[in-house]
Structure formats: structure tokens, C-alpha cells
N, C-alpha and C positions, 0 to 999 in steps of 0.2 A: 578732322575727325567728327566736330561736326558737318562740314560738308558732307560727310560718307554716311552719317544716321540722317540727313536731309535726306539724301537719294534713294535709300532705303526705304522710308518714310512715302516719299512719291511715288513709289515700285508701286509697294504696297497697298498704297489707297484706287493708281488706276489699274493696278490686277481685282482688285477688289470692283472697281466701276465695272470692270468688262466681266469678272465673276456672274452675278447677281444679275444680271440679263444671257450671257448665257447661258444659266442653269432655269431660266426661267424659258428660255427658247427648249432649250434638253426637254424640262417635262409635259412643252407643250406641244414638242414632234411626237414624245412616248404617249401621250391621252389618246393625242390626235389616232398612231395610233392603233392604241386598244379600242377606240370607241371605231374603226372601218373594220378591224378585226370581226368587233362582236355583232358590226350588221353585212358584214358578209357572210355570219354564222350563221343570223338568223338569217337572211336572207336563199339558205339552202335548206334551213327547217320551212321556210313559209313555204317554197318550192316542194317542198315535198310533203306537207302537212296539204296543199291544193290541192297534189297529186291524186292524194291520199282520199281527199274529196271526193275528186272528179270520177275518183273509177268508184264510190260511197255512191253515186249519183247512177255513175253508168247502170250499177246492180241491180240498183234502186232499179230503172228504169226497166230490164230486163223484163221483170216481171211483169209488165205489161206488155202482150205482143196482139194483144185485139186491139189497142187504138193508134194513132199516128201521134209521134213524139218528136217535133222538132228538133234539131239543132237550138242549143241557146238555151234550151228548155231546165229550171228548179223545181225540187219538188220541198213541198210544204208539209215538212215531218209532225208536224207539229199539230196543222190545224186537218190532217188526213185521215181517214180512217178506212183504211182494205183490209179486207175478210182474203181467203185464200190468193192465187195470183194464175199466169197465166190468161188460156181460154177462159177461166172459170170464176174470175176474182168476181166481188164486187162488193158497196161500200160510197163514198165518197174518195176521190184522188185529188188534193188541188195540186197546182202546179201554176208559174210563174212565166211567162214567154216574155222573151227579148220584141216578139213582132205587137203592133197596136191593135184593138180590138178587129179595126177593116179585116186588117189581114189575117188572124186569127177565126175570124170568120167564113172566109173565104178558102182559108185552110182545110178547119175541119168539116165547113160543106161538100169539098173535094175532096181530101183525101178519106173518110170515113165510108165512103160507099165502097174504096178501093178494097179497102179491109173488110167488108161483108156485109158492109148497115147498111139497112133501109131507111131513107130519109121517111121520117113521119110529121113534123114540122117545124117552123122554126120562126125566131121573129129577129129579125136585127132593130136594135132601139141601143137606150143606153146600157144596162143590160140586155145582151143577147144570150138569144132562145134557144139551142137545137135539143130534137127528141131522134133517136133511131131505135133501131129494134133488129137482132139478127136471135136465127136461134130462137129460145127459151128467156133470150135479157132482153135489157132499154137500156140505152143511156142515154142523159139526160145531159147536156154541156152547157153550162150559163159562162159566159163572159164579159167581163169590163176592165173596163180600164185600172190602171194605175194610177198611183197618185205622181208620180215621178212622167217612165214613158213605161212600155210594155203594157200583158194584158194578167188578168188574172182570169186562173179559168178551175170552175170549182164542173166538175165530170164524177157522176150521181149512177151509178153501175146497181141496178139492180133485174130482179127474175123477174118477167116477164109476166103480167097479167094475165093471167086464163078465165076467158068469159064462160059463163054457166050458162047453158042453153034454160 
């Protein structure tokens, strides 16, 4: 009888030894599955959120039909002040371009006339400035380098000053 009890006890000890690692492995697999499911869900939300942001950005730039907006441009809503839309907006539009300052300067120099703007003055330096007129409006474009890459562009649109005789 002693041998039977001894065998049962060693079987219980062996089962307990294998049960604890199996239990820990099962918990680990379950937690990993929950984490992967959560990241997949978050990934879908992130892509939906980024597509919503892209749609908002695209609709914001649709307000500006009289100036070039290159691909990769982001709109600085906190620091911009825009009154009106389309061909008659005034104010200050601040955008971040993926292009460096020399490329941004060249792009505005060549593309603003394609939108009907007449160049008045330009200065290319650390902070470059371009001035254009079109009809009864004037546009001043300031371009400077961002801290890492790209350019910060400030476009100020005003009614063109009238001269009195």
C-alpha cells in the first residue's frame, strides 16, 4: 500500500511541475493575443483617424484656389488667421512644406505667375521674401528653414494699397 501512495504522490508532484509552466504559457499566449488584437484595433483607428485628418487638410486647402499648394504641405491652424475663401481671402496662411527653402523659393517664383500673380520683388536669404500683386490684392511670401527638414512658409494676403494722386 505504501508503494501505491508513493506512486500517487510522485504523479501529483510531476503533474504540478508540468501544470505551472503550462498555465504560465497559456496566460502568456492569452495576453499576447489580447495585446495583438488591441494593436490591430488601434491600427485601424489610427488609419481611419489619419484619413480623416487628410480629408480635413484637403478641405482646408480647397479654400485657397489662387495660390499653389504643393503635395506634402501641412496647414498650421493655430498660427494662421484667414478671413474669407477662394479668390478673395485675406490674412496670414502658415504652412509647412516638405521642400527645403531653395526649392520652395523656386516653386513660388515659377508657380505664382501661373496663378496670375505678377512678381514685384524677391529676396533670397536666410528668410526669403517674395512679393506679388494680382488685381486689387498683394501677396507676401516669407520662406524659412524648419529646424529639422522642410520649410515654414508664411503667406500674407492683403488688399493692394491704392495710391492717391
